[in-house]
C-alpha positions, -999 to 999 in steps of 0.1 A, spaced: 645 338 461 611 327 474 576 333 461 545 328 483 513 316 466 480 300 474 466 272 453 443 286 426 411 272 441 379 290 428 363 308 456 394 309 478 417 333 459 412 368 447 380 369 468 376 407 464 375 402 427 349 374 426 320 398 424 335 413 393 350 382 376 333 352 392 352 325 411 366 306 381 380 336 363 394 351 396 413 318 402 426 318 366 438 354 371 455 343 404 473 315 385 485 339 358 498 362 385 517 334 402 533 324 368 544 360 362 559 362 397 579 330 391 590 342 357 602 375 372 621 357 400 637 333 375 647 361 351 662 382 380 690 357 383 695 363 421 696 327 431 675 295 431 638 301 432 614 283 455 576 284 455 561 283 490 527 268 486 495 270 506 478 250 519 504 224 507 523 214 476 498 188 463 477 210 439 485 201 403 491 238 395 521 237 418 535 207 400 530 224 367 549 255 380 578 233 392 580 218 357 576 251 338 600 272 359 623 247 375 615 258 410 616 239 443 582 235 460 580 242 497 550 241 520 541 272 540 537 264 577 521 284 605 490 303 611 487 339 600 508 354 572 535 368 596 541 334 612 544 317 578 568 344 565 589 341 597 592 303 594 601 306 557 628 331 565 642 308 592 649 282 565 660 307 538 684 327 559 702 296 570 715 295 534 723 332 532 705 365 525 671 359 510 642 376 492 605 368 495 578 381 472 541 376 470 524 367 438 500 397 435 524 423 420 528 421 382 545 455 382 575 439 401 604 436 376 636 415 376 656 448 380 637 454 413 647 420 426 684 425 416 684 459 433 668 445 464 693 416 465 722 441 462 708 461 491 712 432 514 750 435 512 747 467 533 713 465 551 696 440 574 664 443 554 649 456 522 613 462 513 594 471 481 563 489 495 529 486 480 509 516 471 481 504 494 503 505 525 517 470 526 547 456 508 552 433 478 588 422 485 609 417 516 645 406 519 665 399 550 703 394 554 698 383 591 670 375 614 651 405 628 633 395 660 596 403 661 596 417 626 564 399 615 546 398 648 515 418 657 510 432 622 475 438 610 479 420 577 456 431 549 453 466 564 468 498 550 491 501 580 514 471 573 544 490 562 541 516 589 538 489 616 568 471 600 589 502 602 582 504 639 593 467 644 625 475 624 633 505 646 626 485 678 650 458 666 677 483 658 677 470 622 689 489 591 667 487 560 662 502 526 628 509 509 626 505 472 601 525 450 565 515 457 547 492 433 510 483 429 494 449 435 462 434 423 435 429 450 405 451 442 384 458 412 402 491 405 435 472 405 421 447 380 412 475 357 446 490 360 461 456 352 440 452 321 451 487 310 488 479 316 487 447 295 513 432 319 496 398 317 486 401 280 455 380 273 456 364 307 440 394 323 406 394 308 
């Protein structure tokens, strides 16, 4: 089970929330979301958890996460998100079926991860779509050529374009119920109302 995360550097994370929160608070929110993602992955019990760090593993926050959650730190490599995900899966699938989640979806639950892991026994891929048209979780039981290539990351067409790649590769896949992630001011207000992060979502 892998989690992708950027270092919580003010001004470089949750940039669409900076106008609302300011760079420091946006970075603190990002850090809280990463911690929740790691706790969810750990509590799911679907295998060892690794934190794939960007730009590298040297930020003190990542070391703190390793200590707190007992996760292995790995460095993301590659250019765009699709390339980084493809390279991570190359390493992960060598050890067996694998799940990869982002760190922006506090609504993702351990039960979601367990259901997704179970789906890989009968499908090549599994996805937890995001309500904004992307996805918050992907799992693969085998390599799917071209799956992450040519996707317009950050657009509302990501899941639709991914389905086209899956069909072209002749892959079987399952889609789980959609979840919401935290990118925009309206997402932040929804997060506060949900109290999923408690006092960490101010």
